[in-house]
C-alpha positions in Angstrom: -24.9 5.0 58.8 -24.4 7.9 60.7 -26.5 10.8 60.7 -24.7 14.1 59.8 -25.1 15.1 63.7 -22.8 12.1 64.7 -20.4 12.2 62.3 -19.7 16.3 63.3 -19.4 14.7 67.0 -16.8 12.4 65.7 -14.4 15.2 64.5 -15.4 18.4 66.9 -17.2 20.1 63.7 -20.1 22.7 63.9 -23.5 21.1 61.3 -24.5 24.2 59.0 -28.1 22.5 58.2 -30.6 19.7 58.6 -27.9 17.8 61.1 -30.3 14.4 60.7 -28.9 13.6 57.2 -28.2 10.3 57.2 -25.1 9.2 55.5 -23.8 6.4 54.0 -20.5 6.6 53.1 -18.0 8.5 51.7 -16.1 9.7 48.5 -14.1 12.4 46.5 -16.1 15.6 45.0 -16.6 14.9 41.9 -17.3 10.5 42.4 -19.8 11.2 45.6 -23.5 10.1 45.0 -26.5 10.6 47.0 -25.9 9.2 50.6 -22.4 9.9 50.0 -20.0 12.9 52.5 -16.8 14.1 51.0 -14.2 17.2 52.3 -13.7 20.4 50.6 -9.9 20.8 52.0 -8.6 23.2 48.7 -10.1 26.1 46.7 -8.7 24.7 43.4 -11.5 22.8 43.6 -14.0 25.2 44.2 -15.0 23.5 40.9 -16.1 20.5 41.7 -17.8 21.4 45.0 -20.4 23.3 43.8 -20.9 20.4 41.2 -20.6 17.5 43.2 -23.3 15.2 44.2 -22.6 14.5 47.9 -25.2 14.5 50.4 -22.9 17.0 52.2 -19.4 18.2 52.5 -16.5 18.4 55.6 -15.3 22.5 55.0 -13.1 24.6 56.4 -16.0 27.4 56.3 -19.6 27.9 55.3 -19.2 26.9 50.9 -22.0 29.5 49.3 -21.9 27.5 46.1 -22.7 23.9 47.9 -27.1 23.9 48.8 -26.6 21.2 51.0 -25.6 20.5 54.8 -21.9 21.2 55.7 -19.6 20.6 58.5 -17.4 23.2 59.8 -14.0 21.9 61.0 -10.9 23.5 61.5 -9.0 20.4 58.8 -11.1 19.1 56.2 -8.3 17.0 55.4 -8.6 15.4 59.0 -11.8 15.3 58.9 -11.5 13.2 56.2 -9.5 10.7 57.8 -11.1 10.0 60.5 -15.0 10.4 59.0 -13.1 7.7 56.3 -12.1 5.2 59.3 -15.5 4.9 60.6 -16.9 3.4 56.9 -13.8 2.1 56.4 -14.4 -2.1 56.2 -12.5 -4.5 59.0 -9.0 -5.9 58.8 -10.8 -9.5 57.5 -10.0 -12.3 60.7 -9.6 -16.2 60.3 -11.6 -17.5 62.5 -9.1 -19.1 65.0 -6.1 -21.0 64.3 -6.6 -23.3 60.9 -4.5 -26.6 61.4 -2.5 -26.0 58.6 -0.2 -23.4 60.7 2.6 -24.4 62.3 3.2 -23.7 65.4 5.7 -24.2 67.9 5.1 -26.2 71.0 6.7 -23.3 73.3 5.1 -20.8 71.5 2.1 -18.8 73.1 -0.5 -17.1 71.6 -2.8 -14.6 73.1 -7.3 -14.4 73.4 -8.7 -14.4 70.5 -5.8 -14.7 67.5 -6.8 -15.3 64.4 -3.9 -17.7 61.8 -4.6 -18.2 58.5 -2.9 -21.1 56.5 1.0 -21.7 56.6 1.1 -19.3 58.7 4.9 -20.3 60.8 5.0 -19.3 64.6 8.9 -20.5 66.0 9.4 -21.9 69.6 9.7 -19.9 72.1 7.3 -16.9 70.4 4.9 -14.4 72.0 1.6 -13.5 70.0 -0.5 -11.0 71.6 -4.4 -10.5 72.5 -6.4 -10.8 69.1 -3.6 -10.7 66.6 -4.0 -11.3 63.1 -1.9 -13.6 61.6 -1.9 -14.0 56.8 -0.9 -16.7 54.8 2.4 -16.8 54.8 4.2 -15.0 57.8 7.2 -16.6 59.6 7.1 -15.5 62.9 10.4 -16.4 64.0 12.0 -17.9 67.4 11.4 -16.3 70.6 9.9 -13.8 68.4 7.5 -11.7 69.8 4.0 -9.7 68.4 2.2 -6.9 70.3 -2.1 -7.1 71.2 -4.0 -5.9 68.0 -1.2 -6.1 65.1 -1.7 -6.7 61.9 1.2 -9.1 59.6 0.1 -8.9 55.7 0.4 -11.6 53.8 4.3 -12.7 53.6 5.8 -11.1 56.2 8.4 -12.4 57.8 9.4 -11.5 61.9 12.7 -13.3 62.3 14.3 -14.1 65.1 14.0 -12.5 68.9 12.3 -9.7 66.8 10.1 -7.3 69.2 6.9 -5.8 67.5 4.6 -3.9 69.7 1.0 -3.1 70.1 -1.8 -1.7 67.3 1.2 -1.9 64.7 0.5 -2.7 60.9 3.5 -4.7 58.9 2.0 -4.8 54.8 2.6 -7.4 52.7 6.4 -9.6 52.3 8.2 -6.9 54.3 11.0 -8.4 55.9 12.5 -7.2 59.6 15.4 -8.3 61.8 17.1 -9.3 57.8 20.8 -9.6 58.6 22.7 -5.9 58.5 25.0 -5.4 55.8 28.1 -5.5 57.9 31.4 -7.1 56.4 34.7 -6.2 56.9 37.4 -7.1 54.3 40.8 -9.7 54.8 43.2 -8.6 51.0 40.1 -9.4 48.4 38.1 -11.2 50.5 34.4 -9.8 52.5 34.6 -11.3 55.8 30.7 -11.1 57.2 30.5 -9.8 60.6 28.1 -11.5 62.5 24.4 -9.3 63.1 23.5 -10.3 66.2 21.1 -8.0 68.0 17.0 -7.8 67.2 15.2 -5.2 65.2 12.4 -3.7 67.4 9.5 -1.6 66.2 6.8 -0.1 69.6 3.2 1.0 69.5 0.8 2.6 67.1 4.1 1.9 64.2 2.9 1.7 60.4 5.4 0.1 57.9 4.5 -0.1 54.2 4.8 -3.2 51.7 7.8 -5.0 50.7 10.6 -2.8 52.9 13.3 -4.7 54.9 14.2 -3.4 58.3 17.4 -5.1 59.0 19.0 -6.5 62.4 21.3 -4.7 64.6 24.7 -5.4 64.6 25.0 -5.9 68.2 22.1 -4.0 70.3 18.7 -3.0 68.9 18.2 -1.3 65.4 14.8 0.8 67.0 11.5 2.1 65.3 10.1 3.9 67.8 6.1 4.5 68.1 4.2 6.6 65.8 6.3 6.0 62.7 4.6 5.2 59.6 6.7 4.4 55.9 5.8 3.8 52.9 6.5 0.7 50.6 10.0 -0.5 49.7 12.2 1.9 52.6 15.4 0.5 53.6 16.4 1.2 57.3 19.7 -0.4 57.8 20.7 -1.9 61.4 21.4 -0.1 64.4 19.1 3.0 63.0 16.7 4.6 65.7 14.0 6.1 64.4 12.1 8.7 66.4 8.6 9.2 67.4 6.1 9.9 64.8 9.0 10.0 61.8 7.5 9.7 58.6 9.9 7.8 55.8 8.4 8.7 51.6 8.5 5.3 49.5 12.5 3.5 48.7 14.1 5.6 51.2 17.5 4.0 52.4 18.5 4.9 55.7 22.7 4.2 56.3 23.5 1.9 59.0 23.8 3.4 63.0 21.7 6.4 61.9 20.4 8.6 64.4 16.8 10.1 63.9 15.0 12.3 65.8 10.9 13.3 66.3 8.2 13.6 63.8 11.4 14.5 60.9 9.7 13.6 57.2 12.0 11.8 54.7 10.9 12.0 51.2 11.0 9.3 48.2 14.0 8.2 47.4 16.0 10.0 50.1 19.1 8.3 50.7 20.8 8.7 54.4 24.4 8.3 55.1 25.9 5.8 57.5 26.7 7.1 61.4 25.1 10.6 60.7 22.1 12.3 63.3 19.2 13.8 61.9 17.7 15.7 64.2 13.9 16.6 65.5 11.5 17.9 62.8 14.2 18.5 60.4 13.1 17.9 56.7 14.6 15.6 53.7 13.2 16.5 50.4 12.5 13.6 47.8 15.9 12.0 45.8 18.6 14.0 48.5 21.7 12.1 48.9 22.4 13.1 52.3 26.4 13.6 53.6 26.3 14.7 56.5 24.4 15.1 59.8 21.5 17.8 59.7 20.1 20.3 62.7 16.5 20.6 64.1 14.0 21.7 61.9 16.2 22.1 58.4 15.1 21.3 55.1 17.6 19.6 53.3 16.9 18.7 48.9 19.3 18.0 46.8 22.6 16.1 46.1 25.0 16.2 47.9 21.7 18.1 50.0 21.8 21.5 50.9 19.5 23.8 52.4 16.0 23.7 50.5 16.1 27.4 49.4 19.7 27.1 47.8 18.5 24.0 46.3 16.1 25.8 44.4 18.3 28.7 43.7 20.8 25.9 42.1 19.0 23.4 40.6 17.0 26.4 38.4 20.5 26.9 36.7 20.9 23.3 35.7 18.6 23.4 33.2 20.7 27.3 31.7 23.9 26.1 31.8 24.0 25.0 27.8 22.8 28.3 27.3 25.4 29.9 29.8 28.1 27.8 28.2 27.2 28.8 24.3 27.2 32.7 25.8 31.0 31.5 27.7 32.5 30.9 25.2 30.8 33.8 22.4 32.5 35.7 25.7 36.1 34.0 24.8 36.1 34.0 21.4 35.5 37.7 21.8 38.6 38.5 24.0 40.7 36.6 21.8 39.7 38.6 19.1 39.9 41.9 21.5 43.9 40.2 22.6 44.5 40.0 18.8 44.0 43.7 18.5 46.4 44.9 21.2 48.7 42.0 20.5 49.2 43.6 16.8 52.2 46.7 16.1 
């Protein structure tokens, strides 16, 4: 439980009304009840804000239709995220190291680790302080997991891979599987040994059932602050720059260089050996066959400047109409030609 004054201090906001109002939780405008705080960030929800039963609101400016106390902040959505963190329950911890986990004899475990049953930690692996390893986690030989990192159920971290501090890897992810590397010999596909690693830096979050392949040589590198959604595929030798966001079902081909603060939309596919420069934005379902310059926004398949794609896509539904008109014009032109040919 927090007072509204304490919440305002956490989000650098200004309280309008009773700053001693006690807040016990956070909820949506429609579902909030007495004691809970909600947030108003879009004028589309003005009606819900007027009807909400929340005890207080996070708002960008005073909302006259709401009679309760308000916390005025520049960005209510950001403030919501920070306040929600205050009420979020802590991640469940197993008390110590389960006797049903396998720990390699040469593995090193830090202080206050939580190792659930059926975890495998390989020889020479290093597990940092306050790490949580849920059931079914596999940490391969010589792999490293940094302080306060959480590996949810059935996460696989293959041999020699490096996971930084304060990383969250959600259930079912595979870090360090072999990259998809083959060379043709006649009609056969000959496997190229994948001898590199995956390195994930600090403060990265990887969505459930994602795959990050180890490098053929060197490393596949996910830099600090990167956030990926569920079901993302990152191929061998890809480098992802700081604070990039990758949405669900996106696929990044081998040896792609992705810059800082890039946004990659859901189901986008990026071809091999391309460069996606800083702050570029790639729309959902885009097919990217060539490199993208800094700050450029692209959409469509093949990807093109976003505004051009909007114009192009709006014409697609009219193609049957255009085709019918073209056939009609061809018929009229043929009739005119027939008239001119007559003696």
